[in-house]
C-alpha positions in Angstrom: 0.0 0.0 0.0 1.1 3.6 -0.6 0.1 6.4 1.7 0.0 9.9 0.2 1.1 12.6 2.6 0.3 16.2 1.4 2.5 18.7 3.2 1.3 22.4 3.0 3.5 25.4 2.7 3.2 26.4 6.4 3.8 22.8 7.6 7.6 22.7 7.1 8.4 21.0 10.4 10.2 17.7 11.2 7.6 17.2 14.0 4.7 17.2 11.7 2.4 14.4 12.9 1.9 12.8 9.5 5.7 12.4 9.2 6.5 11.2 12.7 3.7 8.6 12.4 4.4 7.5 8.8 6.1 4.4 7.4 8.8 6.0 5.2 9.1 3.0 3.0 5.4 3.0 1.9 4.8 6.8 1.9 4.9 9.5 -0.8 5.1 13.1 0.4 3.2 15.5 -1.9 4.1 19.2 -1.9 2.3 21.6 -4.2 2.7 25.2 -5.4 -0.8 26.1 -6.6 -2.2 29.3 -8.1 -5.3 29.3 -5.9 -3.3 29.7 -2.8 -0.8 32.1 -4.4 -3.6 34.4 -5.6 -6.7 34.2 -3.3 -5.5 37.6 -2.1 -2.9 39.7 -3.9 0.0 38.5 -1.8 3.3 40.5 -1.6 5.8 38.9 -4.1 8.3 38.5 -1.3 5.7 36.5 0.7 5.1 34.1 -2.2 8.8 33.8 -2.9 9.6 33.1 0.7 7.0 30.3 1.0 7.9 28.7 -2.4 11.6 28.8 -1.6 11.1 27.4 1.9 8.9 24.6 0.4 11.5 23.7 -2.2 14.3 23.6 0.3 12.2 21.5 2.7 11.5 19.0 -0.1 15.3 18.7 -0.6 15.8 18.2 3.1 13.2 15.4 3.1 14.7 13.7 0.1 18.1 13.8 1.8 16.4 11.9 4.7 15.2 9.2 2.5 11.6 10.3 1.8 10.0 10.0 -1.6 8.8 13.5 -2.4 6.5 14.4 -5.3 6.9 18.1 -5.7 4.6 20.0 -8.1 6.0 23.5 -9.0 3.7 26.3 -10.0 4.7 26.1 -13.6 4.2 22.4 -14.0 2.4 21.7 -17.2 -0.3 19.6 -15.6 -0.8 21.7 -12.5 -4.5 21.9 -11.7 -4.0 25.1 -9.7 -5.6 24.0 -6.4 -4.9 21.5 -3.6 -7.9 19.2 -4.3 -6.9 18.8 -8.0 -3.3 18.1 -7.1 -4.1 15.5 -4.4 -6.5 13.8 -6.8 -3.8 13.7 -9.5 -1.2 12.4 -7.1 -3.6 9.6 -5.7 -3.9 8.4 -9.3 -0.2 8.9 -10.2 1.0 6.9 -7.2 -2.0 4.5 -6.9 -2.3 5.6 -3.3 -4.5 3.6 -1.0 -4.8 6.3 1.6 -4.3 10.0 2.2 -2.9 11.3 5.5 -2.7 15.0 6.2 -2.1 17.3 9.2 -5.0 19.7 9.7 -4.6 23.0 8.0 -4.0 26.3 9.8 -6.7 28.2 7.9 -10.4 27.5 8.0 -10.8 28.0 4.2 -8.2 25.2 3.5 -9.6 23.0 6.3 -13.0 23.1 4.7 -11.4 22.0 1.4 -9.7 19.1 3.2 -12.9 18.0 4.9 -14.4 17.6 1.5 -11.7 15.1 0.4 -13.4 12.3 2.2 -16.2 12.4 -0.3 -14.1 13.6 -3.3 -11.6 10.7 -3.3 -12.0 6.9 -3.5 -9.4 6.3 -0.8 -9.7 6.9 2.9 -8.5 10.4 4.2 -7.1 10.7 7.7 -6.7 14.2 9.2 -4.2 14.4 12.0 -4.3 17.2 14.7 -1.5 19.7 14.4 0.6 19.3 17.5 3.1 22.1 16.7 1.2 24.6 18.9 1.5 25.0 22.6 -2.3 25.1 23.2 -4.5 22.7 21.2 -8.1 23.4 20.3 -9.7 21.4 23.1 -7.5 23.1 25.7 -8.4 26.6 24.5 -12.1 25.7 24.3 -11.9 24.4 27.9 -10.3 27.7 29.0 -12.8 29.8 27.1 -15.9 27.9 28.2 -18.3 30.1 30.2 -16.5 33.3 29.5 -18.3 36.3 28.0 -15.0 37.9 26.9 -11.7 36.3 26.2 -8.8 38.4 27.7 -5.3 37.5 26.6 -3.8 38.3 30.0 -5.9 35.6 31.7 -5.0 33.1 29.0 -1.3 34.0 29.1 -1.1 33.4 32.9 -2.7 30.0 32.3 -0.1 29.2 29.7 2.8 30.4 31.9 1.6 28.0 34.6 1.2 25.1 32.2 4.6 25.5 30.5 6.5 26.6 33.6 8.1 29.4 31.6 9.5 32.2 33.9 7.8 30.7 36.9 9.2 30.6 40.5 7.1 27.8 41.9 3.5 28.9 41.6 4.4 32.6 41.2 5.7 34.5 38.2 9.4 35.3 38.1 10.1 38.7 39.5 6.7 38.9 41.2 4.8 40.3 38.2 3.1 38.5 35.3 3.5 41.3 32.8 6.3 43.9 32.3 4.6 45.7 29.4 4.8 49.0 31.2 8.6 48.8 31.0 8.4 48.2 27.2 7.3 51.6 25.9 10.4 53.6 25.5 10.8 55.8 22.4 14.1 55.0 20.5 16.7 57.4 19.3 18.7 57.0 16.1 21.7 54.9 16.9 24.3 53.9 14.3 25.0 50.7 16.3 21.4 49.5 16.1 21.4 45.8 15.0 20.3 44.6 11.6 18.6 41.3 10.9 20.6 38.4 9.6 20.4 38.5 5.8 20.8 35.5 3.5 22.1 35.7 0.0 19.6 33.8 -2.3 21.0 30.5 -3.5 20.2 28.8 -6.8 16.8 27.5 -5.6 15.7 30.8 -4.3 16.9 32.6 -7.4 14.8 30.3 -9.6 11.8 31.1 -7.3 12.5 34.9 -7.5 12.5 34.6 -11.3 9.2 32.7 -11.3 7.5 35.1 -8.9 8.8 38.1 -10.7 7.3 36.8 -14.0 3.9 35.7 -12.6 3.2 38.3 -9.9 4.7 41.5 -11.1 1.5 43.4 -10.8 1.1 42.7 -7.0 1.9 45.3 -4.4 5.4 45.0 -3.2 9.0 44.8 -4.4 11.2 41.7 -4.8 14.4 43.9 -4.7 16.9 43.2 -1.9 15.4 39.8 -1.0 17.1 38.5 2.1 14.9 35.9 3.8 16.4 32.6 4.7 14.8 29.4 3.4 15.8 26.5 5.6 15.5 25.4 9.3 19.3 26.1 9.6 18.7 29.6 8.3 15.8 30.2 10.7 17.9 29.1 13.6 20.8 31.3 12.6 18.4 34.3 12.4 17.1 33.5 15.8 20.6 33.1 17.2 21.5 36.6 15.8 18.5 38.1 17.5 19.5 36.5 20.8 23.0 37.8 20.5 22.4 41.3 19.0 19.0 42.5 20.0 17.2 40.5 22.8 18.6 42.6 25.6 17.0 45.8 24.2 13.9 44.1 22.7 11.7 44.8 25.7 12.6 48.5 26.2 12.0 49.5 22.5 9.3 47.1 21.5 6.8 49.9 20.7 9.3 52.4 19.2 9.3 53.5 15.6 12.0 55.3 13.6 11.8 56.3 9.9 15.3 55.2 9.0 15.4 52.1 11.2 13.0 49.5 9.9 13.8 46.7 12.3 15.1 48.2 15.6 15.5 45.4 18.1 12.7 43.1 16.8 13.3 39.4 16.2 12.0 39.2 12.7 11.4 35.4 13.1 7.6 35.3 12.6 8.0 34.4 8.9 10.0 31.3 9.9 7.9 30.5 12.9 4.6 30.6 11.0 5.7 28.2 8.3 7.1 25.7 10.8 10.8 26.3 10.6 11.1 27.2 14.3 9.5 25.5 17.3 7.6 28.0 19.5 8.2 26.4 22.8 11.9 25.8 22.0 12.6 29.4 21.2 10.8 30.5 24.4 13.0 28.1 26.4 16.0 29.6 24.8 14.9 33.2 25.7 14.1 32.1 29.3 17.6 30.6 29.5 19.1 33.9 28.4 17.4 35.6 31.3 18.5 33.0 33.9 22.1 33.3 32.6 22.0 37.1 33.1 22.2 38.0 29.4 18.7 39.4 29.0 16.6 41.5 31.4 13.3 40.2 32.6 11.2 42.7 30.8 12.8 41.6 27.5 12.4 37.9 28.2 8.9 38.2 29.5 7.8 40.4 26.6 9.1 38.0 24.0 7.6 34.9 25.7 4.2 36.7 26.1 4.1 37.4 22.3 4.6 33.7 21.6 2.8 31.6 24.3 0.4 34.4 25.1 -0.7 36.4 22.1 0.2 34.0 19.2 -1.5 31.0 20.8 -4.4 33.2 22.0 -5.3 34.6 18.6 -5.2 31.1 17.1 -7.7 29.9 19.7 -10.0 32.9 19.0 -9.8 32.2 15.3 -10.8 28.6 15.4 -13.5 29.2 18.0 -15.1 32.1 16.1 -14.8 30.7 12.5 -16.7 30.6 10.2 -18.1 34.1 9.9 -15.6 36.0 12.1 -14.3 37.9 9.1 -17.8 39.3 8.5 -18.1 40.9 11.9 -18.3 44.7 11.9 -19.5 45.9 15.3 -18.8 49.6 14.6 -20.5 49.4 11.2 -17.4 50.9 9.5 -18.1 51.0 5.7 -15.6 53.4 4.1 -13.5 51.8 1.3 -9.8 51.2 2.0 -8.0 54.3 0.6 -5.8 53.7 -2.5 -2.8 55.0 -0.7 -2.6 51.7 1.3 -1.6 50.2 -2.0 0.6 53.1 -3.2 2.1 54.8 -0.1 1.2 58.1 -1.7 0.0 60.2 1.2 1.2 63.3 3.0 0.9 61.6 6.4 4.5 60.9 7.1 3.7 58.0 9.5 1.4 56.3 7.1 3.8 56.8 4.2 6.8 55.4 6.2 4.9 52.3 7.3 3.3 51.5 3.9 6.5 52.2 2.0 8.4 49.9 4.4 5.7 47.3 3.9 6.0 47.6 0.1 9.8 47.2 0.3 10.2 44.5 3.0 6.8 42.7 3.4 7.3 43.5 7.0 6.3 46.1 9.6 6.4 45.5 13.4 3.3 45.2 15.5 3.1 48.8 16.6 3.4 50.1 13.1 0.5 47.8 12.2 -1.6 48.4 15.2 -1.1 52.1 16.0 -0.4 53.6 12.6 -2.0 51.8 9.7 -4.6 50.0 11.9 -5.3 53.1 14.1 -5.9 55.2 11.0 -8.3 52.7 9.5 -10.2 52.5 12.8 -10.7 56.2 13.4 -11.4 56.8 9.7 -14.2 54.1 9.7 -12.6 51.8 7.1 -14.4 48.6 6.3 -12.5 46.0 8.6 -12.8 43.2 6.0 -11.1 45.3 3.4 -8.3 46.1 5.9 -8.1 42.4 6.8 -7.5 41.5 3.1 -4.8 44.2 2.9 -2.9 42.9 6.0 -3.3 39.3 4.8 -1.9 40.3 1.4 1.1 42.5 2.2 3.0 40.8 5.1 5.2 37.8 4.7 4.2 36.4 8.1 0.4 36.8 7.5 -1.7 33.6 7.6 -5.4 34.1 8.3 -5.4 32.3 11.7 -3.0 34.9 13.1 -3.8 37.9 11.0 -7.6 38.0 11.1 -8.1 38.2 14.9 -5.3 40.7 15.2 -6.9 42.9 12.5 -10.6 42.5 13.0 -10.6 41.9 16.7 -7.7 43.9 18.2 -7.0 46.6 15.7 -10.6 47.3 14.4 -12.8 46.3 17.3 -14.9 44.6 14.7 -16.0 41.8 17.1 -17.4 44.3 19.5 -14.9 43.6 22.3 -14.8 39.9 22.3 -11.0 40.0 22.0 -9.9 43.5 23.0 -11.2 45.4 26.1 -11.0 48.7 24.2 -10.5 50.0 20.7 -6.9 50.8 19.9 -7.5 54.4 18.8 -5.2 57.3 19.4 -4.5 60.8 18.3 -1.2 61.9 16.7 0.4 62.5 20.1 1.0 58.7 20.6 2.7 58.4 17.3 4.8 61.6 18.0 5.8 60.1 21.4 6.9 56.7 20.0 8.4 57.7 16.7 10.3 60.4 14.7 7.7 60.4 11.9 6.0 63.7 12.9 9.1 65.9 12.6 9.1 65.7 8.8 5.4 65.5 8.2 3.4 67.9 6.0 0.9 68.1 8.9 1.5 69.6 12.3 0.9 67.1 15.2 0.6 70.0 17.6 -2.4 71.5 15.7 -5.8 70.1 16.6 -7.9 71.7 13.9 -7.7 73.0 10.4 -6.1 71.9 7.1 -2.6 71.8 8.6 -3.5 69.8 11.7 -2.5 66.2 12.0 -5.5 64.2 10.7 -5.1 61.7 13.5 -6.0 64.5 16.0 -9.5 65.4 14.7 -10.2 61.9 13.4 -9.7 60.5 16.9 -12.2 62.8 18.4 -14.6 62.3 15.5 -14.3 58.5 16.2 -15.1 59.1 19.9 -18.0 61.2 19.1 -19.5 58.8 16.5 -19.4 55.9 19.0 -20.0 57.8 22.3 -23.1 55.8 23.2 -21.3 52.5 22.7 -18.2 53.4 24.6 -19.8 55.4 27.4 -19.9 52.3 29.6 -16.5 51.0 28.6 -14.2 51.6 31.6 -11.2 52.2 29.3 -13.0 54.7 27.1 -15.5 56.4 29.4 -13.1 59.2 30.3 -12.6 60.1 26.6 -16.3 60.0 25.9 -16.8 62.3 28.9 -14.1 64.7 27.6 -15.8 64.8 24.2 -19.1 65.5 25.8 -17.7 68.6 27.5 -16.5 70.1 24.2 -18.4 73.2 23.1 -20.7 72.9 20.2 -18.4 75.0 18.1 -15.5 72.7 18.8 -17.5 69.6 18.0 -18.6 71.3 14.7 -15.0 72.0 13.9 -14.0 68.4 14.5 -16.8 67.2 12.3 -16.0 69.7 9.5 -12.3 68.7 9.6 -13.1 65.0 9.5 -15.6 65.4 6.7 -13.2 67.5 4.6 -10.4 65.0 5.0 -12.4 61.8 4.7 -14.2 63.0 1.6 -10.9 63.5 -0.2 -9.0 60.4 1.0 -8.0 59.5 -2.6 
């Protein structure tokens, strides 16, 4: 008998259940580059190139280990263009008697796989994905009976279950969370570390040529491509972060500088989200750096919280709320996504910097996403589903399970507070405090009204006014609603006029 084992582009792990449980002598691994997955949103070319290159390198790694690998490239003459068609062709090609696959990370793909049991004439076994720290049943057990799902509560539960940074039953240092220590603005520093860059090898160069030919109209540049492609590359990149940047990661986690795209961030999410790094293993490594005195507690805790807290938490929310989560729009935001999200052509310096960086690198860190491009969309009333599609398209680390809850739930408050306790809205003062964007902007962050005023200033208060009734009872927004209510009628009219003038001319 021959067992066909499809391996998807974000399943590039040696611990994949279908591999660890397989009989190598009687198995064929199927890997597929298909146009449906490469084009269901207009992915950044660097994102497509990274995934295809990592897949091709992983296939070579498996062959070196003695596996039989059937790899279907995008330009294969018979490529059907979708997973179902390619699995069906491979079942016939290898006369497979069974299909074994690890569950997909995205609901859309999982629905497709669920249909294979009826579509094929051979049995299909779907294995649970054990590469996450919290499985679906554990998350559902934690969430049962809760009206809201707060990450901090989930995170503490995960700390206890893993033992990470725990001193018996208490958190190391006496506090669970050191986020208040992680909000320092950064100053330009010539010695600021840069991410480890990898020169494209022959396989990657072939992929870059393919992607350049097939996806040249997509938003984003392929120039200066530097992502690694193998597990060894990913581990080297993580080693470089540990050695060069971890010690300052916590302090400047929220900082933004126009001429420093990466600051002290790890830049490993691209590797982590396709399976080239193990989440628990990298957290253990960071914990060890703290205990050896090479990283402060706020840096170690901040990093670990992003992995075992936030990353696992949004995955749990995603699977619990799908299908239909992407359609939620609690604030009834219906303005179309402005064209400058795809061009970067705007006079707002912060937006221009973040969008241009995204175009060039397929990367922006979480504060650039949350408090600049996300904040603007929130206060401007942009349709959250359109913003979701943009984020899913333009970032190399964006898979729907992690991107959708971050965008619709946290950034846009589209689920009405299921995930976030408050909308992440702010005026220009936050951006001015945490970045150097404002100093070279066409608008004045110190001005609150008029054509020269920072749009974030009056759009913020316009947002508060529009949703005053909803947020009046929100403990984290009530003070802002109260402040707005004390504004004079003339001031409210000015805010409204400025907002209408600006929003009516977005493009």
